[in-house]
N, CA, C and O of each residue as an XYZ file, in Angstrom:
788
protein
N       8.624     10.360     12.970
C       8.601      9.143     12.185
C       8.700      9.520     10.709
O       8.014     10.446     10.276
N       9.528      8.837      9.925
C       9.764      9.203      8.533
C       8.617      8.743      7.644
O       7.825      7.882      8.028
N       8.537      9.337      6.434
C       7.518      8.946      5.458
C       7.669      7.481      5.079
O       6.679      6.769      4.910
N       8.903      7.038      4.946
C       9.175      5.646      4.569
C       8.628      4.686      5.617
O       7.996      3.686      5.273
N       8.863      4.980      6.887
C       8.372      4.116      7.964
C       6.856      4.079      7.995
O       6.262      3.020      8.195
N       6.221      5.240      7.796
C       4.757      5.287      7.782
C       4.186      4.490      6.618
O       3.212      3.756      6.783
N       4.791      4.634      5.438
C       4.303      3.911      4.266
C       4.467      2.409      4.436
O       3.549      1.647      4.136
N       5.620      1.981      4.913
C       5.866      0.549      5.140
C       4.897     -0.011      6.177
O       4.358     -1.102      5.991
N       4.674      0.713      7.250
C       3.747      0.270      8.283
C       2.324      0.165      7.766
O       1.608     -0.783      8.087
N       1.912      1.148      6.960
C       0.556      1.120      6.394
C       0.374     -0.045      5.446
O      -0.670     -0.697      5.458
N       1.393     -0.321      4.608
C       1.310     -1.465      3.692
C       1.237     -2.783      4.444
O       0.445     -3.656      4.088
N       2.049     -2.937      5.473
C       2.021     -4.180      6.252
C       0.689     -4.362      6.967
O       0.168     -5.475      7.031
N       0.135     -3.283      7.503
C      -1.161     -3.362      8.170
C      -2.257     -3.753      7.184
O      -3.078     -4.623      7.475
N      -2.270     -3.108      6.017
C      -3.268     -3.429      5.007
C      -3.174     -4.885      4.571
O      -4.195     -5.564      4.464
N      -1.972     -5.369      4.319
C      -1.795     -6.748      3.867
C      -2.172     -7.741      4.955
O      -2.718     -8.802      4.652
N      -1.893     -7.424      6.213
C      -2.254     -8.358      7.291
C      -3.766     -8.395      7.495
O      -4.319     -9.451      7.803
N      -4.443     -7.252      7.327
C      -5.910     -7.238      7.456
C      -6.542     -8.057      6.338
O      -7.470     -8.831      6.572
N      -6.033     -7.881      5.123
C      -6.614     -8.583      3.985
C      -6.258    -10.061      3.944
O      -6.916    -10.834      3.248
N      -5.237    -10.463      4.671
C      -4.777    -11.850      4.624
C      -5.479    -12.743      5.617
O      -5.169    -13.933      5.679
N      -6.425    -12.219      6.409
C      -7.016    -13.020      7.470
C      -8.544    -13.141      7.377
O      -9.223    -12.990      8.393
N      -9.092    -13.405      6.208
C     -10.539    -13.614      6.147
C     -10.872    -15.084      6.376
O     -11.544    -15.696      5.547
N     -10.411    -15.666      7.495
C     -10.479    -17.109      7.694
C     -11.907    -17.628      7.805
O     -12.183    -18.717      7.301
N     -12.826    -16.906      8.437
C     -14.205    -17.388      8.574
C     -14.860    -17.469      7.201
O     -15.531    -18.451      6.884
N     -14.662    -16.428      6.386
C     -15.245    -16.431      5.053
C     -14.586    -17.489      4.171
O     -15.259    -18.120      3.357
N     -13.293    -17.686      4.322
C     -12.576    -18.664      3.509
C     -13.108    -20.068      3.759
O     -13.177    -20.870      2.827
N     -13.488    -20.386      4.996
C     -14.005    -21.710      5.294
C     -15.383    -21.920      4.676
O     -15.701    -23.033      4.259
N     -16.206    -20.876      4.609
C     -17.539    -21.041      4.057
C     -17.571    -20.925      2.534
O     -18.522    -21.396      1.910
N     -16.556    -20.312      1.918
C     -16.526    -20.137      0.475
C     -15.085    -20.256     -0.031
O     -14.498    -19.248     -0.425
N     -14.499    -21.457     -0.030
C     -13.087    -21.614     -0.333
C     -12.697    -21.243     -1.752
O     -11.524    -20.952     -1.991
N     -13.628    -21.238     -2.716
C     -13.256    -20.919     -4.089
C     -12.796    -19.474     -4.246
O     -12.014    -19.169     -5.147
N     -13.270    -18.588     -3.385
C     -12.900    -17.178     -3.530
C     -11.544    -16.891     -2.898
O     -10.761    -16.125     -3.460
N     -11.245    -17.481     -1.750
C     -10.021    -17.121     -1.049
C      -8.921    -18.173     -1.134
O      -7.878    -18.011     -0.501
N      -9.121    -19.233     -1.886
C      -8.083    -20.248     -2.017
C      -7.864    -20.608     -3.473
O      -8.316    -21.664     -3.915
N      -7.178    -19.751     -4.239
C      -6.938    -20.050     -5.649
C      -6.010    -21.250     -5.813
O      -5.311    -21.646     -4.881
N      -6.019    -21.817     -7.015
C      -5.208    -23.005     -7.305
C      -3.728    -22.797     -6.999
O      -3.063    -23.696     -6.485
N      -3.220    -21.621     -7.313
C      -1.792    -21.344     -7.135
C      -1.407    -21.150     -5.672
O      -0.255    -21.385     -5.308
N      -2.320    -20.737     -4.848
C      -2.030    -20.329     -3.483
C      -2.420    -18.875     -3.305
O      -2.488    -18.126     -4.280
N      -2.676    -18.466     -2.070
C      -3.141    -17.104     -1.791
C      -2.030    -16.076     -1.757
O      -2.285    -14.887     -1.946
N      -0.809    -16.507     -1.520
C       0.304    -15.575     -1.363
C       1.305    -15.757     -2.502
O       1.489    -16.859     -3.018
N       1.946    -14.654     -2.881
C       2.930    -14.669     -3.949
C       4.117    -13.832     -3.497
O       3.953    -12.701     -3.038
N       5.306    -14.391     -3.630
C       6.536    -13.653     -3.330
C       7.403    -13.671     -4.581
O       7.597    -14.717     -5.201
N       7.920    -12.505     -4.945
C       8.757    -12.404     -6.129
C      10.018    -11.602     -5.853
O      10.043    -10.740     -4.975
N      11.057    -11.898     -6.611
C      12.316    -11.153     -6.532
C      13.007    -11.257     -7.877
O      12.925    -12.286     -8.547
N      13.694    -10.183     -8.273
C      14.374    -10.238     -9.557
C      15.208     -9.017     -9.844
O      15.394     -8.143     -8.998
N      15.715     -8.984    -11.086
C      16.572     -7.916    -11.597
C      15.707     -6.886    -12.309
O      14.675     -7.223    -12.889
N      16.140     -5.622    -12.261
C      15.443     -4.581    -13.020
C      16.448     -3.593    -13.586
O      17.504     -3.358    -12.999
N      16.110     -3.019    -14.733
C      16.859     -1.911    -15.332
C      15.884     -0.755    -15.482
O      14.780     -0.936    -15.996
N      16.283      0.434    -15.036
C      15.400      1.591    -15.058
C      16.051      2.752    -15.789
O      17.271      2.913    -15.761
N      15.230      3.556    -16.439
C      15.684      4.798    -17.072
C      14.917      5.952    -16.430
O      13.688      5.931    -16.358
N      15.660      6.964    -15.962
C      15.049      8.117    -15.302
C      15.476      9.412    -15.980
O      16.583      9.530    -16.505
N      14.566     10.375    -15.950
C      14.856     11.742    -16.373
C      14.182     12.649    -15.350
O      13.066     13.120    -15.570
N      14.867     12.893    -14.223
C      14.304     13.668    -13.119
C      15.310     14.684    -12.609
O      16.521     14.507    -12.741
N      14.784     15.754    -12.022
C      15.617     16.786    -11.388
C      16.700     17.314    -12.321
O      17.798     17.657    -11.881
N      16.381     17.378    -13.617
C      17.342     17.866    -14.597
C      18.458     16.884    -14.915
O      19.439     17.257    -15.559
N      18.329     15.649    -14.481
C      19.359     14.639    -14.699
C      18.764     13.452    -15.471
O      17.603     13.093    -15.277
N      19.562     12.861    -16.333
C      19.174     11.646    -17.044
C      20.142     10.554    -16.632
O      21.358     10.743    -16.665
N      19.592      9.404    -16.240
C      20.458      8.305    -15.804
C      19.721      6.978    -15.879
O      18.493      6.926    -15.959
N      20.503      5.914    -15.852
C      19.996      4.551    -15.826
C      20.441      3.906    -14.520
O      21.514      4.211    -14.000
N      19.615      3.022    -14.002
C      20.015      2.258    -12.826
C      19.791      0.773    -13.090
O      18.923      0.389    -13.873
N      20.581     -0.042    -12.430
C      20.400     -1.485    -12.388
C      20.183     -1.843    -10.930
O      20.794     -1.251    -10.040
N      19.320     -2.805    -10.689
C      19.056     -3.147     -9.300
C      18.187     -4.368     -9.182
O      18.239     -5.276    -10.012
N      17.391     -4.379     -8.143
C      16.531     -5.521     -7.907
C      15.205     -5.051     -7.330
O      15.091     -3.959     -6.774
N      14.208     -5.913     -7.481
C      12.911     -5.599     -6.915
C      12.374     -6.808     -6.170
O      12.707     -7.950     -6.488
N      11.553     -6.545     -5.193
C      10.883     -7.594     -4.435
C       9.416     -7.204     -4.322
O       9.080     -6.023     -4.234
N       8.559     -8.199     -4.326
C       7.150     -7.887     -4.132
C       6.440     -9.038     -3.440
O       6.857    -10.194     -3.505
N       5.355     -8.678     -2.779
C       4.500     -9.634     -2.072
C       3.064     -9.323     -2.474
O       2.646     -8.165     -2.467
N       2.311    -10.366     -2.824
C       0.900    -10.192     -3.175
C       0.041    -11.119     -2.334
O       0.445    -12.232     -1.998
N      -1.152    -10.640     -1.999
C      -2.139    -11.435     -1.263
C      -3.414    -11.471     -2.085
O      -3.968    -10.423     -2.418
N      -3.886    -12.672     -2.419
C      -5.104    -12.838     -3.217
C      -6.319    -12.335     -2.444
O      -6.498    -12.668     -1.273
N      -7.159    -11.525     -3.110
C      -8.362    -10.996     -2.476
C      -9.613    -11.739     -2.942
O     -10.361    -12.284     -2.130
N      -9.832    -11.756     -4.256
C     -11.031    -12.408     -4.794
C     -10.837    -12.655     -6.282
O      -9.899    -12.144     -6.893
N     -11.731    -13.438     -6.851
C     -11.757    -13.679     -8.286
C     -12.843    -12.815     -8.900
O     -14.016    -12.929     -8.543
N     -12.447    -11.949     -9.825
C     -13.435    -11.110    -10.499
C     -14.286    -11.951    -11.442
O     -15.487    -11.720    -11.580
N     -13.652    -12.933    -12.090
C     -14.339    -13.867    -12.983
C     -13.744    -15.242    -12.747
O     -12.523    -15.390    -12.687
N     -14.595    -16.247    -12.613
C     -14.110    -17.617    -12.468
C     -14.828    -18.489    -13.486
O     -16.057    -18.501    -13.545
N     -14.065    -19.211    -14.280
C     -14.633    -20.121    -15.267
C     -14.045    -21.502    -15.106
O     -13.263    -21.749    -14.187
N     -14.416    -22.403    -15.994
C     -13.933    -23.778    -15.921
C     -12.446    -23.875    -16.214
O     -11.772    -24.754    -15.676
N     -11.914    -22.986    -17.058
C     -10.519    -23.115    -17.461
C      -9.624    -21.969    -17.006
O      -8.405    -22.060    -17.148
N     -10.194    -20.891    -16.462
C      -9.367    -19.755    -16.032
C     -10.116    -18.906    -15.018
O     -11.325    -19.041    -14.828
N      -9.362    -18.029    -14.376
C      -9.940    -17.078    -13.440
C      -9.197    -15.751    -13.557
O      -7.995    -15.714    -13.822
N      -9.933    -14.672    -13.355
C      -9.319    -13.350    -13.276
C      -9.182    -13.054    -11.789
O     -10.168    -12.775    -11.106
N      -7.950    -13.119    -11.297
C      -7.680    -12.991     -9.863
C      -7.235    -11.580     -9.525
O      -6.396    -10.997    -10.212
N      -7.805    -11.039     -8.459
C      -7.458     -9.703     -7.983
C      -6.710     -9.853     -6.660
O      -7.174    -10.536     -5.747
N      -5.556     -9.211     -6.570
C      -4.729     -9.275     -5.364
C      -4.308     -7.866     -4.982
O      -4.441     -6.932     -5.774
N      -3.802     -7.719     -3.771
C      -3.153     -6.479     -3.360
C      -1.660     -6.767     -3.330
O      -1.229     -7.794     -2.806
N      -0.870     -5.852     -3.898
C       0.578     -6.050     -4.037
C       1.336     -4.941     -3.332
O       0.952     -3.773     -3.402
N       2.405     -5.307     -2.655
C       3.358     -4.359     -2.100
C       4.703     -4.616     -2.739
O       5.110     -5.771     -2.869
N       5.404     -3.573     -3.140
C       6.673     -3.766     -3.833
C       7.741     -2.789     -3.331
O       7.443     -1.699     -2.842
N       8.979     -3.220     -3.471
C      10.149     -2.375     -3.204
C      11.115     -2.564     -4.360
O      11.465     -3.697     -4.693
N      11.553     -1.473     -4.976
C      12.481     -1.534     -6.101
C      13.691     -0.660     -5.787
O      13.553      0.522     -5.471
N      14.871     -1.253     -5.877
C      16.133     -0.576     -5.559
C      16.972     -0.481     -6.828
O      17.025     -1.433     -7.607
N      17.626      0.659     -7.046
C      18.481      0.817     -8.216
C      19.769      1.539     -7.869
O      19.818      2.359     -6.952
N      20.825      1.212     -8.633
C      22.151      1.799     -8.434
C      22.713      2.139     -9.805
O      22.723      1.288    -10.695
N      23.185      3.382     -9.992
C      23.700      3.752    -11.303
C      24.581      4.982    -11.246
O      25.060      5.387    -10.186
N      24.784      5.574    -12.442
C      25.629      6.757    -12.611
C      24.908      7.742    -13.517
O      24.124      7.340    -14.376
N      25.171      9.029    -13.328
C      24.612     10.031    -14.213
C      25.202      9.856    -15.603
O      26.385      9.544    -15.739
N      24.382     10.055    -16.648
C      24.833      9.805    -18.028
C      26.019     10.671    -18.418
O      26.929     10.198    -19.099
N      26.026     11.932    -17.999
C      27.090     12.833    -18.443
C      28.385     12.667    -17.643
O      29.429     13.165    -18.064
N      28.338     11.979    -16.501
C      29.544     11.805    -15.693
C      29.464     10.482    -14.934
O      28.764     10.400    -13.924
N      30.165      9.442    -15.398
C      30.092      8.131    -14.743
C      30.674      8.112    -13.329
O      30.518      7.119    -12.619
N      31.345      9.196    -12.904
C      31.882      9.249    -11.544
C      30.853      9.722    -10.517
O      31.098      9.652     -9.313
N      29.695     10.205    -10.995
C      28.656     10.670    -10.083
C      27.615      9.573     -9.909
O      26.913      9.226    -10.859
N      27.510      9.027     -8.705
C      26.623      7.897     -8.421
C      25.229      8.369     -8.021
O      25.056      9.454     -7.466
N      24.239      7.527     -8.316
C      22.869      7.793     -7.910
C      22.245      6.476     -7.446
O      22.521      5.411     -7.998
N      21.396      6.571     -6.418
C      20.664      5.412     -5.915
C      19.182      5.756     -5.927
O      18.797      6.888     -5.632
N      18.344      4.766     -6.274
C      16.901      4.996     -6.298
C      16.199      3.950     -5.444
O      16.671      2.823     -5.295
N      15.061      4.349     -4.888
C      14.238      3.444     -4.092
C      12.790      3.802     -4.333
O      12.409      4.969     -4.238
N      11.968      2.792     -4.649
C      10.530      2.982     -4.774
C       9.838      2.001     -3.853
O      10.143      0.809     -3.864
N       8.893      2.507     -3.044
C       8.038      1.672     -2.196
C       6.603      1.992     -2.543
O       6.205      3.157     -2.544
N       5.815      0.958     -2.841
C       4.435      1.215     -3.212
C       3.553      0.010     -3.033
O       4.027     -1.090     -2.751
N       2.268      0.225     -3.198
C       1.308     -0.858     -3.078
C       0.022     -0.518     -3.781
O      -0.352      0.650     -3.892
N      -0.671     -1.568     -4.269
C      -1.921     -1.356     -4.965
C      -2.441     -2.636     -5.570
O      -1.979     -3.721     -5.215
N      -3.411     -2.532     -6.492
C      -4.030     -3.719     -7.072
C      -3.141     -4.437     -8.086
O      -2.372     -3.814     -8.817
N      -3.269     -5.763     -8.109
C      -2.567     -6.643     -9.041
C      -3.625     -7.593     -9.610
O      -4.236     -8.357     -8.862
N      -3.843     -7.550    -10.920
C      -4.873     -8.367    -11.569
C      -4.195     -9.315    -12.545
O      -3.413     -8.887    -13.395
N      -4.497    -10.616    -12.421
C      -3.880    -11.616    -13.288
C      -4.925    -12.569    -13.850
O      -5.994    -12.761    -13.271
N      -4.591    -13.156    -14.987
C      -5.424    -14.198    -15.579
C      -4.734    -15.515    -15.289
O      -3.699    -15.819    -15.883
N      -5.294    -16.303    -14.379
C      -4.696    -17.564    -13.949
C      -5.412    -18.731    -14.605
O      -6.640    -18.764    -14.689
N      -4.612    -19.692    -15.071
C      -5.165    -20.874    -15.725
C      -4.120    -21.980    -15.691
O      -3.092    -21.859    -15.024
N      -4.395    -23.061    -16.416
C      -3.423    -24.141    -16.526
C      -2.455    -23.917    -17.679
O      -1.638    -24.789    -17.972
N      -2.529    -22.769    -18.336
C      -1.663    -22.472    -19.473
C      -0.226    -22.245    -19.019
O       0.039    -22.038    -17.835
N       0.690    -22.287    -19.969
C       2.114    -22.076    -19.706
C       2.418    -20.619    -19.373
O       3.368    -20.336    -18.643
N       1.611    -19.683    -19.909
C       1.850    -18.252    -19.741
C       0.630    -17.612    -19.082
O      -0.509    -17.902    -19.448
N       0.885    -16.733    -18.102
C      -0.193    -16.009    -17.436
C       0.105    -14.509    -17.461
O       1.112    -14.078    -16.899
N      -0.754    -13.704    -18.103
C      -0.554    -12.246    -18.122
C      -1.092    -11.585    -16.858
O      -1.964    -12.133    -16.183
N      -0.565    -10.399    -16.542
C      -1.013     -9.651    -15.365
C      -0.722     -8.164    -15.562
O       0.088     -7.781    -16.407
N      -1.406     -7.326    -14.757
C      -1.175     -5.882    -14.729
C      -1.228     -5.415    -13.275
O      -1.840     -6.065    -12.427
N      -0.588     -4.294    -13.000
C      -0.666     -3.696    -11.667
C      -0.543     -2.181    -11.750
O      -0.001     -1.643    -12.716
N      -1.052     -1.497    -10.725
C      -0.922     -0.045    -10.563
C      -0.550      0.190     -9.105
O      -1.314     -0.144     -8.200
N       0.637      0.771     -8.880
C       1.180      0.873     -7.528
C       1.566      2.311     -7.191
O       2.675      2.728     -7.528
N       0.703      3.082     -6.544
C       1.124      4.390     -6.044
C       2.052      4.213     -4.854
O       1.950      3.230     -4.119
N       2.955      5.164     -4.665
C       3.872      5.032     -3.537
C       4.819      6.203     -3.379
O       4.474      7.349     -3.668
N       6.009      5.898     -2.918
C       7.016      6.886     -2.519
C       8.290      6.626     -3.318
O       8.803      5.507     -3.324
N       8.805      7.662     -3.997
C      10.034      7.556     -4.795
C      11.134      8.370     -4.127
O      10.913      9.514     -3.731
N      12.314      7.779     -4.004
C      13.448      8.443     -3.366
C      14.675      8.321     -4.263
O      14.933      7.258     -4.828
N      15.430      9.411     -4.393
C      16.712      9.400     -5.105
C      17.779      9.964     -4.185
O      17.535     10.906     -3.430
N      18.967      9.373     -4.260
C      20.103      9.887     -3.494
C      21.282     10.034     -4.445
O      21.802      9.048     -4.969
N      21.693     11.270     -4.657
C      22.837     11.563     -5.509
C      24.052     11.666     -4.596
O      24.121     12.540     -3.732
N      25.001     10.772     -4.795
C      26.070     10.617     -3.819
C      27.071     11.764     -3.869
O      27.527     12.227     -2.824
N      27.419     12.230     -5.068
C      28.386     13.328     -5.147
C      27.869     14.405     -6.084
O      27.049     14.142     -6.964
N      28.350     15.602     -5.887
C      28.231     16.674     -6.859
C      26.886     17.347     -6.981
O      25.855     16.797     -6.593
N      26.914     18.556     -7.530
C      25.777     19.358     -7.954
C      24.810     19.711     -6.824
O      23.787     20.341     -7.090
N      25.086     19.340     -5.602
C      24.222     19.678     -4.491
C      22.829     19.071     -4.568
O      21.911     19.570     -3.917
N      22.646     18.006     -5.348
C      21.325     17.392     -5.477
C      20.941     16.624     -4.225
O      19.777     16.629     -3.824
N      21.908     15.967     -3.607
C      21.670     15.289     -2.337
C      20.578     14.252     -2.373
O      20.545     13.397     -3.258
N      19.672     14.330     -1.398
C      18.619     13.340     -1.205
C      17.263     13.973     -1.518
O      16.956     15.054     -1.016
N      16.440     13.299     -2.356
C      15.154     13.844     -2.779
C      14.084     12.771     -2.721
O      14.310     11.644     -3.162
N      12.920     13.107     -2.182
C      11.806     12.159     -2.087
C      10.509     12.849     -2.472
O      10.326     14.036     -2.204
N       9.598     12.094     -3.109
C       8.286     12.628     -3.448
C       7.378     11.485     -3.887
O       7.784     10.323     -3.895
N       6.147     11.828     -4.251
C       5.184     10.840     -4.730
C       5.660     10.217     -6.037
O       6.249     10.896     -6.878
N       5.403      8.931     -6.203
C       5.687      8.240     -7.448
C       4.702      7.106     -7.635
O       3.974      6.750     -6.708
N       4.674      6.540     -8.821
C       3.821      5.376     -9.043
C       4.389      4.518    -10.162
O       5.095      5.004    -11.045
N       4.066      3.236    -10.107
C       4.401      2.280    -11.158
C       3.102      1.764    -11.740
O       2.163      1.463    -11.003
N       3.043      1.659    -13.061
C       1.885      1.076    -13.728
C       2.408      0.261    -14.897
O       3.126      0.782    -15.751
N       2.055     -0.999    -14.938
C       2.550     -1.842    -16.014
C       2.018     -3.245    -15.903
O       0.947     -3.484    -15.345
N       2.776     -4.161    -16.437
C       2.349     -5.550    -16.412
C       3.431     -6.454    -16.937
O       4.579     -6.051    -17.125
N       3.037     -7.690    -17.169
C       4.012     -8.643    -17.654
C       3.416    -10.009    -17.896
O       2.199    -10.196    -17.916
N       4.316    -10.957    -18.079
C       3.950    -12.347    -18.324
C       4.680    -13.230    -17.331
O       5.871    -13.041    -17.081
N       3.969    -14.192    -16.767
C       4.572    -15.202    -15.891
C       4.583    -16.527    -16.640
O       3.544    -16.996    -17.104
N       5.779    -17.135    -16.754
C       5.949    -18.406    -17.452
C       6.126    -19.518    -16.422
O       6.991    -19.432    -15.550
N       5.315    -20.549    -16.524
C       5.336    -21.636    -15.545
C       6.627    -22.442    -15.664
O       6.972    -22.924    -16.743
N       7.338    -22.580    -14.538
C       8.550    -23.394    -14.454
C       8.229    -24.696    -13.719
O       8.579    -25.786    -14.171
N       7.560    -24.555    -12.586
C       7.065    -25.660    -11.766
C       5.637    -25.311    -11.379
O       5.212    -24.182    -11.626
N       4.865    -26.233    -10.780
C       3.471    -25.916    -10.462
C       3.263    -24.607     -9.700
O       2.272    -23.920     -9.948
N       4.151    -24.240     -8.790
C       3.985    -22.991     -8.032
C       5.156    -22.027     -8.194
O       5.304    -21.094     -7.405
N       5.982    -22.244     -9.203
C       7.137    -21.377     -9.464
C       7.031    -20.858    -10.896
O       6.848    -21.633    -11.835
N       7.148    -19.533    -11.053
C       7.024    -18.898    -12.355
C       8.223    -17.985    -12.605
O       8.793    -17.408    -11.678
N       8.593    -17.868    -13.895
C       9.606    -16.922    -14.330
C       8.863    -15.710    -14.878
O       8.028    -15.846    -15.772
N       9.161    -14.534    -14.350
C       8.419    -13.309    -14.679
C       9.232    -12.385    -15.566
O      10.427    -12.183    -15.351
N       8.557    -11.823    -16.576
C       9.085    -10.721    -17.382
C       8.088     -9.583    -17.263
O       6.886     -9.789    -17.427
N       8.588     -8.359    -16.972
C       7.675     -7.246    -16.754
C       8.236     -5.939    -17.270
O       9.447     -5.777    -17.419
N       7.333     -5.011    -17.542
C       7.681     -3.655    -17.933
C       6.770     -2.683    -17.210
O       5.586     -2.962    -17.025
N       7.307     -1.548    -16.801
C       6.521     -0.571    -16.039
C       6.801      0.851    -16.499
O       7.932      1.207    -16.829
N       5.750      1.646    -16.513
C       5.874      3.095    -16.594
C       6.067      3.574    -15.164
O       5.332      3.154    -14.270
N       7.044      4.448    -14.933
C       7.293      4.989    -13.599
C       7.057      6.495    -13.649
O       7.805      7.233    -14.291
N       6.031      6.928    -12.978
C       5.753      8.354    -12.890
C       6.346      8.928    -11.615
O       6.153      8.367    -10.536
N       7.057     10.026    -11.724
C       7.607     10.702    -10.547
C       7.129     12.153    -10.552
O       6.839     12.717    -11.608
N       7.051     12.747     -9.368
C       6.531     14.107     -9.245
C       7.515     14.937     -8.425
O       7.406     15.038     -7.203
N       8.482     15.529     -9.135
C       9.468     16.389     -8.490
C       9.362     17.788     -9.076
O       9.029     17.952    -10.250
N       9.643     18.785     -8.269
C       9.642     20.186     -8.683
C       8.303     20.569     -9.323
O       8.267     21.272    -10.333
N       7.195     20.093     -8.719
C       5.833     20.409     -9.162
C       5.566     20.021    -10.611
O       4.806     20.691    -11.309
N       6.187     18.948    -11.056
C       6.011     18.490    -12.426
C       6.035     16.968    -12.451
O       6.628     16.342    -11.572
N       5.389     16.364    -13.457
C       5.366     14.912    -13.612
C       6.430     14.498    -14.613
O       6.486     15.033    -15.721
N       7.274     13.551    -14.231
C       8.298     13.025    -15.123
C       7.927     11.597    -15.523
O       7.410     10.827    -14.714
N       8.199     11.258    -16.782
C       7.913      9.922    -17.305
C       9.208      9.126    -17.387
O      10.181      9.566    -17.998
N       9.208      7.962    -16.771
C      10.367      7.086    -16.730
C       9.883      5.666    -17.012
O       8.677      5.436    -17.103
N      10.797      4.714    -17.152
C      10.360      3.347    -17.407
C      11.325      2.342    -16.805
O      12.463      2.661    -16.459
N      10.832      1.119    -16.692
C      11.599      0.028    -16.081
C      11.256     -1.277    -16.779
O      10.109     -1.491    -17.173
N      12.249     -2.154    -16.936
C      12.033     -3.523    -17.412
C      12.740     -4.458    -16.437
O      13.755     -4.095    -15.843
N      12.199     -5.663    -16.276
C      12.818     -6.571    -15.320
C      12.423     -8.011    -15.537
O      11.534     -8.324    -16.328
N      13.100     -8.873    -14.822
C      12.825    -10.300    -14.863
C      13.166    -10.897    -13.506
O      13.985    -10.348    -12.768
N      12.537    -12.022    -13.179
C      12.805    -12.649    -11.891
C      11.939    -13.871    -11.685
O      11.281    -14.336    -12.617
N      11.934    -14.396    -10.472
C      11.159    -15.573    -10.117
C      10.028    -15.207     -9.167
O      10.171    -14.317     -8.329
N       8.904    -15.899     -9.305
C       7.738    -15.725     -8.452
C       7.352    -17.076     -7.882
O       7.294    -18.072     -8.602
N       7.088    -17.103     -6.588
C       6.689    -18.346     -5.904
C       5.333    -18.127     -5.253
O       5.127    -17.136     -4.554
N       4.397    -19.062     -5.486
C       3.078    -19.040     -4.845
C       3.069    -20.022     -3.676
O       3.697    -21.078     -3.741
N       2.365    -19.675     -2.623
C       2.191    -20.623     -1.510
C       0.904    -20.320     -0.784
O       0.567    -21.000      0.186
């Protein structure tokens, strides 16, 4: 069984376990039923910059994420600090900077905590830290081939209210990768839509 399959299975199991506290939710609905909804699905565009394996390149792609509300760290009359668990997948497609004929593809799968400040305001800030699995596939040349190792995303963004349960998201992330026994610093910016239900 591949690392990717194990990671995906573990994330799905964790999210399904955390999504079913039905007995507790009935006795204390304020903790497990936030105003926006317990589940969040997002999808959007991303641009990434990488400097790994002796190569520098940019990718354009898309990301998807799913979050499940766990509890409110702080709840007040006008806002709440909501803690969720998030699973994300980010895909990128690009070319090496020194040779546009050499293609590269990137994939990140990860999961971890997502903390947001939810209120009736137009803008809601949030942060997340997502350890996971980073994969690169160099399609031609240099014998780089396919490479996978530990990676993580840490960042945050702003969600702008479009409709009561639909938000437009802007985000930025630091992407740490660990190839050749060294840590590489990379970054990503993106935008997309988020739906609560």
